C-alpha positions in Angstrom: -4.4 -20.7 -28.4 -1.5 -18.3 -28.7 -1.7 -16.2 -31.7 1.0 -14.0 -33.5 4.0 -16.2 -32.8 5.9 -14.2 -35.5 9.5 -14.2 -34.2 10.8 -11.6 -36.5 12.1 -8.4 -35.0 11.8 -6.0 -37.8 12.9 -3.1 -35.9 16.1 -4.6 -34.7 18.2 -5.1 -37.9 21.1 -5.5 -35.5 19.6 -8.5 -33.8 19.1 -12.0 -34.6 16.7 -14.5 -33.1 18.0 -17.9 -32.4 16.1 -20.9 -31.1 15.0 -20.4 -27.5 17.2 -22.4 -25.0 15.3 -24.9 -22.9 17.0 -23.6 -19.8 19.5 -20.9 -18.7 22.8 -22.5 -18.0 25.9 -20.9 -16.3 23.9 -18.2 -14.5 25.7 -15.0 -14.4 26.8 -14.1 -10.9 24.7 -10.9 -10.7 21.5 -12.9 -11.4 20.6 -14.9 -8.4 17.2 -15.8 -9.6 17.3 -17.9 -13.0 14.7 -18.1 -15.5 12.1 -20.8 -15.7 12.0 -22.8 -18.8 10.6 -20.7 -21.6 6.9 -21.4 -22.0 4.2 -19.8 -24.4 1.4 -21.5 -22.3 -1.2 -18.9 -21.1 0.9 -16.0 -22.0 -1.8 -14.1 -24.0 -5.5 -13.4 -23.4 -8.2 -11.3 -24.8 -11.4 -10.1 -23.2 -13.8 -7.1 -23.1 -14.7 -7.4 -19.3 -11.5 -7.9 -17.2 -7.8 -9.0 -17.5 -5.5 -10.5 -14.9 -1.8 -10.9 -15.4 0.3 -12.3 -12.5 3.5 -14.1 -11.9 1.8 -17.5 -11.1 -1.1 -19.4 -12.3 -2.4 -20.1 -8.8 -2.6 -16.4 -8.1 -4.2 -15.6 -11.6 -6.9 -18.1 -11.0 -7.7 -16.9 -7.6 -7.8 -13.4 -8.8 -10.5 -14.3 -11.4 -12.6 -15.8 -8.6 -12.5 -12.6 -6.8 -13.3 -10.5 -9.9 -16.3 -12.8 -10.5 -17.5 -12.4 -7.0 -17.9 -8.7 -7.7 -14.5 -7.6 -6.5 -12.3 -4.8 -7.7 -8.8 -4.7 -8.8 -7.9 -3.6 -5.3 -9.6 -6.7 -3.8 -7.8 -9.0 -6.4 -4.5 -7.4 -5.7 -4.6 -8.5 -2.0 -5.3 -12.1 -3.1 -2.6 -12.2 -5.8 0.1 -10.8 -3.6 -0.7 -13.0 -0.6 -0.6 -16.1 -3.0 2.6 -14.9 -4.6 4.2 -14.9 -1.2 3.2 -18.5 -0.8 4.1 -19.9 -4.3 7.1 -17.7 -5.1 8.4 -16.7 -1.6 11.9 -16.1 -3.1 10.7 -13.1 -5.1 8.2 -11.2 -3.0 5.7 -11.3 -0.1 4.7 -9.6 3.2 8.3 -9.6 4.4 9.1 -7.0 1.7 8.1 -3.6 0.1 6.2 -2.5 -3.0 5.0 0.4 -5.2 1.5 0.3 -6.9 -0.4 2.6 -9.2 -4.2 2.6 -9.0 -6.2 3.9 -11.8 -9.6 4.9 -10.7 -12.2 4.8 -13.5 -14.7 7.1 -12.0 -12.5 9.9 -11.2 -9.9 9.1 -13.9 -7.2 9.6 -11.4 -4.0 7.6 -10.9 -2.9 7.1 -7.3 0.5 6.1 -6.2 0.9 3.8 -3.0 4.4 3.7 -1.5 4.9 0.6 0.4 8.7 0.8 0.2 10.7 -0.6 3.0 12.3 2.0 5.6 15.6 1.8 7.5 15.4 1.3 11.2 15.7 4.5 13.1 19.0 3.4 14.8 20.7 2.0 12.0 24.4 2.8 11.7 25.6 4.7 8.6 28.7 2.5 8.1 26.7 -0.8 8.4 27.8 -2.0 5.0 31.4 -1.2 5.4 34.0 -3.7 6.5 36.6 -3.2 9.2 38.9 -1.3 6.8 35.9 1.1 5.9 35.7 -0.4 2.5 32.3 -1.5 1.0 31.4 -5.0 1.8 31.1 -7.8 -0.8 27.4 -7.9 -1.9 26.5 -11.1 -0.2 28.4 -10.2 3.0 25.9 -7.3 3.3 22.8 -9.1 2.1 22.8 -12.2 4.4 21.2 -11.8 7.9 19.6 -8.9 9.9 21.6 -5.9 8.8 19.8 -5.8 5.4 16.3 -6.0 6.7 14.1 -2.9 6.4 10.6 -2.5 7.8 8.3 -4.4 5.6 5.6 -2.3 3.8 3.7 -4.6 1.4 1.0 -5.6 3.8 0.1 -2.2 5.0 0.1 -1.0 1.2 -2.4 -3.8 0.5 -4.6 -2.9 3.4 -4.5 0.8 2.4 -5.3 0.0 -1.3 -8.1 -2.3 -0.1 -9.5 0.2 2.3 -9.5 2.9 -0.4 -10.9 0.9 -3.4 -12.1 -2.6 -2.4 -15.8 -3.9 -2.4 -15.3 -7.3 -0.7 -14.4 -7.6 2.9 -10.7 -8.0 4.0 -11.5 -11.5 5.3 -12.8 -12.5 1.8 -9.8 -11.4 -0.1 -7.3 -13.1 2.3 -9.3 -16.3 2.5 -8.1 -17.7 -1.0 -4.3 -17.6 0.2 -5.3 -19.4 3.4 -7.3 -22.0 1.6 -4.3 -22.7 -0.8 -1.8 -22.7 2.0 -3.9 -25.3 3.9 -4.6 -27.4 0.8 -1.0 -27.3 -0.5 0.6 -26.4 -3.7 3.1 -27.8 -6.2 6.3 -25.8 -6.4 6.6 -23.8 -9.7 9.6 -24.3 -11.8 11.1 -21.0 -10.8 11.1 -21.7 -7.2 12.7 -25.1 -7.8 15.3 -23.6 -10.1 16.1 -20.8 -7.5 16.5 -23.4 -4.7 18.8 -25.6 -6.7 21.0 -22.5 -7.4 20.8 -21.3 -3.8 23.8 -21.3 -1.7 23.2 -19.3 1.5 19.7 -20.3 2.5 20.9 -23.4 4.2 23.2 -21.5 6.5 20.5 -19.5 8.3 17.4 -21.8 8.0 18.7 -25.2 9.1 15.7 -25.4 11.5 13.3 -25.1 8.7 12.9 -28.3 6.5 10.4 -26.7 4.0 12.9 -25.7 1.2 15.0 -28.9 1.8 11.8 -30.8 1.1 11.2 -28.9 -2.2 14.9 -29.5 -3.1 14.8 -33.2 -2.4 11.3 -33.8 -3.9 10.1 -31.1 -6.1 7.1 -32.9 -7.3 5.6 -33.3 -3.9 2.7 -31.3 -2.6 4.0 -28.4 -0.4 2.4 -27.1 2.8 3.7 -24.0 4.4 2.0 -24.4 7.9 3.6 -21.3 9.3 2.4 -19.0 6.5 -1.1 -20.5 7.0 -1.0 -19.4 10.7 0.3 -16.0 9.7 -2.5 -15.4 7.2 -5.0 -16.5 9.7 -3.8 -13.8 12.1 -3.6 -11.1 9.4 -7.2 -12.1 8.2 -8.5 -11.2 11.7 -6.3 -8.3 12.4 -3.7 -6.9 10.0 -2.2 -4.7 12.7 -0.8 -7.6 14.4 1.9 -7.7 11.9 3.0 -4.2 12.9 2.2 -3.9 16.5 1.5 -7.4 17.9 2.9 -11.0 18.1 3.9 -11.1 14.5 5.8 -7.7 14.8 7.7 -9.1 17.9 8.4 -12.3 15.9 9.9 -10.3 12.9 12.1 -8.0 15.2 13.4 -10.9 17.2 14.3 -12.7 14.1 16.3 -9.8 12.8 17.9 -9.0 16.2 18.9 -12.6 17.0 20.2 -13.5 13.5 23.3 -15.7 13.7 24.8 -13.6 10.9 24.7 -9.7 11.0 22.1 -9.0 13.7 20.1 -6.0 12.7 18.7 -2.8 14.3 15.0 -3.3 13.6 12.8 -2.4 16.6 9.2 -2.7 17.7 8.9 1.0 17.4 10.1 0.8 13.7 7.4 -1.6 13.0 4.7 0.2 14.8 5.5 3.6 13.3 5.5 2.4 9.7 3.1 4.4 7.4 2.1 3.9 3.8 2.3 7.1 1.7 -0.5 7.7 -0.8 -0.1 10.5 -3.4 -1.1 11.2 -6.9 1.1 9.3 -9.4 3.9 11.1 -11.3 2.0 11.8 -14.6 3.8 13.5 -17.5 2.0 14.6 -20.7 3.8 13.3 -23.7 2.9 13.9 -27.5 0.2 11.2 -27.8 -0.5 9.9 -24.2 -0.1 10.6 -20.5 2.5 8.6 -18.9 2.0 7.8 -15.2 4.8 6.2 -13.1 5.7 6.0 -9.4 6.9 8.8 -7.3 10.2 8.8 -5.3 11.8 6.8 -3.7 11.1 4.7 -6.9 13.4 6.2 -9.5 11.5 4.5 -12.3 8.8 7.2 -12.8 11.2 10.0 -13.2 13.9 8.3 -15.3 11.5 6.6 -17.6 9.6 9.9 -18.1 13.0 11.6 -19.0 13.7 8.8 -21.4 10.4 9.1 -23.2 10.8 12.9 -23.4 14.2 12.4 -25.1 13.0 9.7 -27.3 10.2 11.9 -28.6 12.1 15.2 -28.9 15.9 14.6 -29.3 17.4 15.1 -32.7 19.3 11.9 -33.1 21.9 11.3 -35.9 20.0 10.4 -39.2 19.2 6.5 -39.7 19.7 5.6 -36.1 17.6 2.6 -35.1 15.3 2.5 -32.0 17.8 0.1 -30.4 20.6 2.5 -30.8 18.6 5.4 -29.5 17.3 3.5 -26.5 20.8 2.3 -25.3 22.2 5.8 -25.5 19.2 7.0 -23.4 19.5 4.3 -21.0 23.1 5.0 -20.3 22.2 8.7 -19.6 19.2 8.1 -17.4 21.0 5.5 -15.2 23.6 8.2 -14.5 20.8 10.7 -13.7 19.4 8.1 -11.3 22.7 7.5 -9.6 23.8 11.0 -9.3 20.6 12.8 -8.6 17.8 10.7 -7.1 17.1 9.4 -3.5 14.3 9.5 -0.9 13.1 13.2 -1.3 12.3 13.4 2.3 16.0 13.6 3.0 17.1 15.6 0.1 15.6 18.2 -2.2 15.3 17.0 -5.7 14.1 19.5 -8.2 11.9 17.3 -10.3 10.5 20.0 -12.4 14.0 21.0 -13.5 15.3 17.5 -14.4 12.1 16.7 -16.3 12.3 20.0 -18.4 13.1 19.3 -22.1 15.8 21.9 -22.5 17.7 20.4 -19.3 17.3 17.0 -20.9 18.5 17.9 -24.3 21.5 19.8 -23.1 22.5 17.1 -20.5 22.0 14.3 -22.9 24.1 15.9 -25.6 27.0 16.3 -23.1 26.7 12.9 -22.2 26.8 11.7 -25.9 30.1 13.6 -26.3 31.8 11.6 -23.5 33.9 8.5 -24.2 32.6 5.3 -22.9 34.8 4.2 -19.8 33.0 1.3 -18.4 32.9 2.4 -14.8 33.3 -0.4 -12.2 30.1 0.0 -10.3 27.6 -2.6 -9.1 25.0 -3.7 -11.6 22.7 -6.1 -9.9 19.6 -7.4 -11.5 17.7 -9.2 -8.8 14.4 -10.8 -8.0 10.8 -9.2 -7.7 7.3 -9.9 -8.7 4.9 -7.9 -10.8 1.1 -8.1 -11.5 -1.5 -6.0 -13.4 -5.3 -6.3 -13.0 -8.2 -4.6 -14.9 -11.5 -5.3 -13.1 -15.1 -5.3 -14.5 -15.6 -1.6 -13.3 -12.6 -0.3 -15.5 -10.3 0.2 -12.6 -6.6 -0.9 -13.0 -3.8 -1.8 -10.6 -0.2 -2.0 -11.6 1.9 -3.3 -8.7 5.5 -4.4 -8.3 6.7 -6.0 -5.1 10.0 -7.4 -3.9 12.2 -8.6 -1.0 15.2 -7.7 -3.3 17.7 -10.4 -3.7 16.3 -14.1 -4.3 15.3 -15.2 -0.8 15.9 -11.8 0.5 18.1 -11.7 3.7 17.5 -15.4 3.9 15.8 -14.9 7.2 12.6 -17.0 7.3 9.9 -16.3 9.9 6.2 -16.8 10.0 6.4 -18.7 6.7 7.8 -15.8 4.8 11.3 -14.3 4.0 12.4 -10.9 5.3 13.7 -8.5 2.7 17.3 -7.3 2.2 16.2 -4.1 0.7 18.7 -1.9 2.8 21.4 -3.1 0.3 19.7 -0.8 -2.2 21.3 2.0 -0.3 24.8 3.1 -1.4 27.3 1.1 0.7 29.5 4.2 0.9 28.4 7.6 2.4 30.9 9.8 0.6 32.3 9.8 -2.9 34.8 12.4 -4.3 34.5 14.3 -1.1 30.7 14.8 -1.6 27.9 13.1 0.3 26.0 10.4 -1.6 22.3 11.1 -1.9 21.3 7.5 -1.5 23.5 6.9 1.6 22.4 5.0 4.6 20.2 6.9 7.2 17.8 6.1 9.9 14.0 6.3 8.9 15.1 6.7 5.2 14.0 4.6 2.1 16.5 3.3 -0.2 16.2 4.2 -3.8 14.3 1.8 -6.0 14.0 0.8 -9.5 10.5 -0.7 -9.4 8.5 0.9 -12.3 4.7 -0.1 -12.3 3.4 2.1 -15.1 -0.1 3.1 -16.3 -0.6 5.0 -19.6 -3.8 7.1 -20.4 -4.9 8.6 -23.6 -5.5 12.4 -23.6 -9.0 12.0 -22.2 -7.5 10.3 -19.3 -9.0 6.9 -20.2 -6.9 3.8 -19.7 -4.6 2.5 -22.5 -1.7 0.4 -21.2 -0.2 -1.0 -18.1 3.1 -2.5 -17.7 5.7 -3.5 -15.1 8.4 -6.2 -14.4 10.8 -7.7 -11.9 14.5 -7.4 -12.5 16.3 -5.2 -10.0 18.0 -2.2 -11.8 17.1 -3.7 -15.1 13.4 -3.0 -14.5 13.9 0.4 -15.9 15.3 -1.0 -19.2 12.6 -3.7 -19.5 9.7 -1.2 -19.0 11.1 1.5 -21.2 11.7 -1.0 -24.1 8.2 -2.4 -23.8 6.5 1.2 -23.7 8.6 2.2 -26.9 7.8 -1.1 -28.6 4.2 -1.1 -28.1 3.2 2.6 -27.8 5.6 4.1 -30.4 6.6 1.3 -32.8 3.2 -0.6 -32.7 4.9 -3.9 -32.2 2.6 -6.7 -30.9 3.2 -6.9 -27.1 4.0 -10.6 -27.3 6.7 -10.1 -30.1 8.1 -7.2 -27.8 8.4 -9.6 -24.9 10.1 -12.4 -27.0 12.6 -10.0 -28.4 16.0 -9.8 -26.6 16.4 -7.7 -23.4 19.2 -5.3 -23.1 20.6 -2.8 -20.4 23.0 0.0 -21.0 24.4 1.1 -17.5 27.6 2.5 -16.3 28.8 2.7 -20.0 28.5 -1.1 -20.3 26.0 -2.8 -22.6 24.3 -6.0 -21.2 22.6 -8.2 -23.7 20.4 -11.2 -23.2 22.2 -14.4 -24.1 22.1 -15.9 -27.6 19.6 -13.1 -29.0 21.8 -10.6 -30.5 24.6 -10.4 -33.2 27.2 -8.7 -31.1 29.6 -8.2 -34.1 27.1 -6.0 -35.9 26.2 -4.2 -32.6 29.9 -3.6 -31.8 30.6 -2.0 -35.2 27.4 0.0 -35.5 27.5 1.8 -32.1 31.3 1.9 -31.8 31.6 0.2 -28.6 34.5 -1.8 -27.3 33.8 -5.5 -27.1 35.1 -5.4 -23.5 32.1 -3.3 -22.6 29.6 -5.8 -24.0 28.3 -8.5 -21.6 26.0 -11.5 -22.6 23.9 -12.3 -19.4 20.7 -13.9 -18.5 18.3 -10.9 -18.5 15.2 -12.6 -16.9 12.5 -10.1 -17.2 9.0 -10.8 -16.0 7.0 -8.3 -18.0 3.2 -8.1 -17.4 1.1 -6.0 -19.9 -2.5 -5.0 -20.2 -3.4 -3.3 -23.5 -6.6 -1.5 -24.6 -7.1 -1.5 -28.3 -10.5 -0.4 -29.7 -13.1 -2.0 -27.5 -10.9 -5.1 -26.5 -8.5 -5.6 -23.7 -5.5 -8.0 -24.0 -3.2 -9.3 -21.4 0.5 -10.6 -21.9 2.8 -12.5 -19.5 6.6 -12.9 -20.0 7.8 -16.2 -21.5 10.8 -16.3 -19.3 8.8 -16.8 -16.1 5.9 -18.7 -14.6 3.5 -15.9 -15.0 0.0 -16.3 -16.7 -2.8 -14.1 -17.9 -6.5 -14.6 -18.0 -9.3 -12.6 -19.5 -13.0 -12.5 -20.1 
C-alpha cells in the first residue's frame, strides 16, 4: 500500500498541483515517447535486505528471482536490461549504449562502466548536413543507417558481470529467453509509443511484430527473433561483436533503404568497454558519484551541487528559483566545454573549482535571457537501480536515443540513433565545435546514473532517469529535494518537472502557476513552454537501517524490496 500520498509541495510556493491527467494529449513535437497513464501501483517499497527499481514489472520480478538465487546487483542487471530490451524495445536494448555506476560494498569503491556507442571509423564529418551544408532536420538525420553507432550495452553488461557477478552468464540471460519464448503483454508505454509513431512503418514493413501490437494491443506478444538472438548471446556473447550477429547488424546498417550507414565489421570487433573510477566529488554532507565523460551528467551535476551549496543567492530566493538559474548555466557549460575527452583536453579540475564556478555563474546571471534557438530534445531511454543482499548497488541508464532509435530492426531489437547526439555542424562562429562528428568518437551524453555515499563511503542514495537532455534536470531536482530539502522521494517524483536550457524555461503541463513564476523570476512569457516532461526517476534510499525504493508515476516502472 502506497504511503505518504501527500500532494502538497511545500517548497514550491510558485507551483500548484492540479489533478493528474489520465493521459498526455497533444504530445509536444520534441517528445517522441509519451507518458503512460499515471499510476501509483508498486511505486514504493521498503526492505532491509535488497531493493529493485526498474522500468517494467517483468524486469523487476525477474531481478528478484536472481537476487533470491544468491545473485548480485551485477547478475540482476544483466537480466533486467535484457528483459527491458524485450518489453520496452523503443527505449533501450542491446542495440544501444549505456553508462553504469557500480558500488562495491567490500571495497567501498564506485566504478564507472562506459558502454556508450562509438562512431564508425569511416564516418563522414558532414553526415548530418544537407546538400546546402545546412544542418538536416532532426528526423531526416535520425532515420536509417547514418545515425547508428557501435552498440555498447551488451559488452558493458558482460564486463560488469565478469567483474562482480556470482551466477553464471547463462543463468542471468535465461530469464529473458524464457519470457521471450513464453510471450509478454505489451506495457502501456510501448502501446502509446506505437500509436504515436510515424516512421517505423517506412523501414520495417517486413516485420509484422509492431503492427500486431498496434492492431491488437491485448494479445500475447512473441518476439521470436529476439529469442534466437538471446540464445546465441547466452552461448557466446562475442557473436554479437565478431560473428553472425555482428554481420547481421552491419548489413542492416549498410543496406538501409534510407541513409545507409558506415558501420563495419571492424568497428564492431574493435569496440571496448571503458572501466574507470566514477567521478566522485566531496560535498558538505556527502560524496556525490556520477559518470565520467562522455556523459556530461557527472560533471555538470557536480557543478550544480557545488553552486547550490556555496553560491550566495539573493535573499528569499526559493529552491526552484535557484535551481532553474543553475540549470541554465550548467547546460551552457555542457554545450560549450564538454565532449569525448579522448579527442579534446577538458580541464575537469578547473571547471569543478568553486572559484571558477562562482565567477562564471555570476557573469551568466548578469546576462539578459535571449532564448537562443537551439535544439532541445527530450528523448527516450531506460533507467534501473538495484541494491543486492550483499550491499552492492548498480545504477544504470541505457538508451537507443530516440523512441525506436534509428527504426532499423534486426535480430529482434532496434539499433540506436545515438550519433545524432553529435553536433550536426562542425564549426560555429569560426570555431570548431567540441562535440562535432569524428570517426571513433563517442557523442556527448546526458545520461546521469548517480550514487551518493556518506562521509564513511557507505551507500546512501541512488538515482537516475530517462529523458534525453532533460535527464540532468530530473536528477538534479531529485538530489536537491531528497538530500538537501528532506522531501519524501515519492512527493519529489510527483512534483512538476522543469528544465531551464538555452534561456528557455520548460515546465511540465498543468503543474505550475505560470503567471506567478513569470513575475517572480522576471522572464518573458515567450520563453516559457508547457510540455510533457516524462521523467522515469528510479530511486533507492537508505535511511537508518531501512532501504526504500521509488519508481516514477509517469511510466511503467515498479519497485520491489525485502
